[in-house]
C-alpha positions in Angstrom: 92.0 148.4 90.6 88.6 146.6 90.6 86.7 149.0 88.3 87.5 147.3 85.0 86.6 143.9 86.5 83.3 145.3 87.8 82.4 146.5 84.3 83.4 143.3 82.5 81.8 141.0 85.1 78.5 143.0 85.5 75.6 140.6 85.2 77.8 137.5 85.3 75.7 134.3 85.9 76.4 131.2 87.8 76.2 129.2 84.6 79.1 131.4 83.2 81.1 130.9 86.4 80.8 127.1 86.2 81.7 126.7 82.6 85.2 125.2 82.1 87.3 125.0 78.9 88.4 121.5 80.0 87.4 119.0 82.7 90.9 119.1 84.1 90.7 122.6 85.3 89.9 123.8 88.9 86.4 125.0 89.6 84.0 125.6 92.5 81.7 123.0 94.0 78.5 123.3 95.9 78.4 121.8 99.4 75.4 122.3 101.6 74.0 125.3 99.7 77.5 127.0 99.8 80.2 127.1 97.2 83.9 126.3 97.7 86.9 126.3 95.5 89.4 123.5 95.2 93.1 123.7 95.5 95.7 120.9 95.1 99.4 121.0 95.6 100.0 120.6 91.9 97.8 122.5 89.4 96.1 120.6 86.7 97.9 120.3 83.4 96.9 122.5 81.7 95.7 124.8 84.5 92.4 126.1 82.9 90.1 127.1 85.8 86.5 128.1 85.7 85.5 131.8 86.1 84.0 130.9 89.5 87.4 129.5 90.6 89.2 132.6 89.5 86.7 134.6 91.5 87.2 132.3 94.5 91.0 132.2 94.3 91.8 135.9 95.4 89.3 135.5 98.3 91.3 132.4 99.4 94.7 133.9 99.2 93.8 137.3 100.6 92.1 135.6 103.6 95.2 133.4 104.1 97.6 136.4 103.6 95.7 138.5 106.1 95.5 135.7 108.7 99.3 135.0 108.4 100.2 138.6 108.5 98.0 139.4 111.6 99.0 136.2 113.4 95.4 134.8 113.2 94.4 131.2 112.6 95.0 130.5 109.0 91.9 129.2 107.1 92.2 126.0 105.0 91.2 126.3 101.3 88.2 124.0 102.0 86.9 126.5 104.5 86.9 129.5 102.2 83.5 130.0 100.7 82.9 131.4 97.3 80.0 133.9 97.7 78.8 133.5 94.1 78.9 135.6 91.0 77.5 138.8 92.3 79.2 139.0 95.7 82.7 137.9 94.7 84.0 141.4 93.8 82.5 143.1 96.9 84.2 140.4 99.1 87.5 140.9 97.2 87.2 144.7 97.6 86.6 144.3 101.4 89.6 141.9 101.8 91.8 144.3 99.8 90.7 147.2 101.9 91.6 145.2 105.0 95.0 144.5 103.5 95.6 148.2 102.7 94.6 149.1 106.2 97.0 146.5 107.6 99.9 147.7 105.4 99.1 151.4 106.3 99.6 150.6 110.0 103.1 149.1 109.5 106.3 151.0 110.2 109.0 151.4 107.6 111.1 149.0 109.7 108.4 146.4 109.7 108.1 146.7 105.9 111.8 146.3 105.5 111.9 143.4 107.9 111.2 139.7 107.1 109.5 139.2 110.5 106.0 139.2 109.0 106.9 137.2 105.9 105.0 133.9 106.2 102.8 133.7 103.0 103.2 133.0 100.2 106.9 132.8 101.0 108.5 131.4 104.1 111.8 133.1 104.0 113.3 136.3 105.4 112.6 138.5 102.4 111.4 142.0 103.3 107.6 142.2 103.9 107.4 145.0 101.3 108.1 142.3 98.7 104.9 140.5 99.9 103.0 143.8 99.5 104.3 144.0 95.9 103.4 140.3 95.3 99.9 140.9 96.5 99.3 143.8 94.2 100.6 141.9 91.2 98.6 138.8 92.1 95.4 140.7 92.4 95.9 142.4 89.1 96.7 139.1 87.5 93.6 137.5 89.0 91.3 140.3 87.9 92.7 140.1 84.3 92.1 136.3 84.3 88.5 136.9 85.4 87.9 139.4 82.6 89.5 137.2 80.0 87.6 134.2 81.1 84.3 136.1 81.0 85.0 137.1 77.5 86.0 133.5 76.5 82.9 132.0 78.1 80.7 134.4 76.1 82.6 133.7 72.9 83.2 129.9 73.2 80.3 128.7 75.3 77.8 131.1 73.9 76.3 131.7 77.3 
């Protein structure tokens, strides 16, 4: 799933990751030599994030999804570090691998049950729906990264 993104994002720079099409969009910010994404209850209007933010976002939600599913302490958005342009996809790949391992250890009854359903939904839908959501969300995030990289190169001429 990550192969296309790895090709499109090869050599991506911090400058490209920080470029935003509008000041209203989400981005990543440096805090003490580390980078962190921002997340508010309501998305900016229009929601036009930076490439860095779209690289941070799946790291955030995969970390939260894994914590909820495993029954671990759930990290806050402010605590999820963005590892930078070159390390984002390896971190996403590792988190996705952890997710696949977690799913692979579930029984069919657990997948059909809503017992583990805590994020992003807090209802009793079968956990297999969460697995489907995660796959769709990751594909969407990867396509956003690829599109933004192309836009940055076309519009910002970076």
